[in-house]
N, C-alpha and C positions, 0 to 999 in steps of 0.2 A: 447666480446664487450661489453665496457663500455656503461651503459644506461643512465648515466648522468655526466658531467664533474664535478668532483671534487670541483674546486674551486668556482663554482657556487652554486654547493650544498650543499657547506661551507657558502655560502652568504646567502643563501635563510632559512638554517635553523638559522643563527644570525636574518636574519631580522626578522623570523616567531616568535623569542624568545622575541624578543625587542617589537614588537607589545605587545606578550602575558603581558609581564611586565608589558607594560605603561598600559593595559587595567585592570591587577590586581591592580597597583598602583592608579589609577581612581577609581576601585569599593571600596577599601579602605579608600579614600578621603570620598567618598557618605555614607550618613546616610539613611539605607533604615527603612522605616516603615511596619509595617506588612501588607500595602493594596500593597504598591509597591513591595515587595517581592512574593506576588502571580504572579504578570504580568510582573515580570524579568526571564522568562524563558533562557535559550539559545537559540541561533538560531537551536542549533540542537535538542532540544526538541520541539523546537515548529515545525520544519519540520518533525516528527515520530508524532506528535499528530494530524499534522492539517490533514492526511490522514484519520484516524483512526475518528476524528470529521464527517469529510465529510462521510465515511462510514457510520456511524452511521443515521445523518441526513437524507444522501439519502435513508438509511433501510427504517425510520421513514415515510417520504413521500410514497416510496413503498406500505409499510404494511398500511397506512391510505387511498390511491387508491385501493387495495385489497378490505380493508372493504366498502369503500363505494359504488364498483362496484360487491360485491361478488353473486348479483344476476345474475349478467350478462351470457350470452354464451361462452363470449369472451374468459373467463379463461379457457374452457374447449380446445380452440384451439391455445392460447397461454399461455406460462409458462411464467410469468413475473418475478419470481424467479429467472428462469435460465438463465433471458437476463440480469437481476440485477448480479448475480454472474459473467458471462461472461463481462460485462462491468465494473465491479472492478476489474478484473482480467486484463484486457487488457489495465488499467490506471496505476495500481499502482503496479501489480505483484502478486506472489504466497501468501502470508503469509497474505494480504488483502481480497485475495480472499477465504482462508482460514475462515476467521472472516466473509465473506460475506455469505459463505455455513452454517456457522455454523448461522448465523440472519435468512436464508432463511429458513432451517430447523424448527426454534422457531416459525417462524412468519408461514408457512405451518398447524403446527401441533395446531396452536392458532387458525387459520381459522378454522380447519380440524373440532379442538373441539367445538368451539363456535355455528359452522351452521350445521355441518352434524358428528353425533355423532357415525354413524357407520366406517367413514374412518378408526378413529384411531383403530383399531383391530389388537390384536396378530397376529394371524393369516393369518392378508392381505399383501400379497408380495408385492402391489402395492407401499405400502408408502416405503419400505424397496427398492426397487428399483429407485424410486424416489431419495431417498438420495443417493444409489451408483450413479446413472448418476448426479445427481447435484455436486456431490463432486470431481467423477473423471472430469468431463468437467469443473469445475471451476478452481481443483490445476494444471490439466496438462494446461489449456490456462496461465495460471498464472506462470507455470515454463517457458513454452517454451517464453513466454513475458520476462523474466527474462533472462534466456541462450540467447537470441538476445541481450538482451541492454547489456548484459556484452560480447558479440562478438563483437558489435559494437565498446565499451569502449577500449577492446583490440585491434582492428585493429586501433580505432585512437591512440592509445600510440605507436604501431608498427610506422604509418604513421609519426608521431610525431620525434619519434625517428632516422628513416631514414633520416629525412627532416634536421634533426641538421648532421648526419653523412654526408649529401651531402653538408653541409656549410662548415662542417669542413675539406672535402676533397678540395670545391674548395679554 
């Protein structure tokens, strides 16, 4: 079964090549300064950098919250780092949740070393269990989000392909 019509596919490829060559010619005519080169990132680079920047900013805000509320009993009941990792995993997926896990571990160790020197002991299994818990939950939630996103995309592609076949049959 053909997924795409060959004539339509060749036209689409030709259109894309024309658009790209027009962009390249336009860029050749524009003289860039050093300052404008800094902000002339491609859309792909921007779309990959923006979630990382948002992840870092959200972690810094969370870290300030934890530092300012470290004396409250709230942190004994609710693990804000785990909530942060789950939220990032649900929004961005597997890779960003792994980055959030790393940030959470560093933040928790920093808080522990700053306020409770006995928390980080080599023989203390609590910190190792917490790291295992946050890593497992974060990575699994991110993986499942990516898996269902891929499954949804595959179903959408299949639906579009079947609609094209139905149109061809009609």
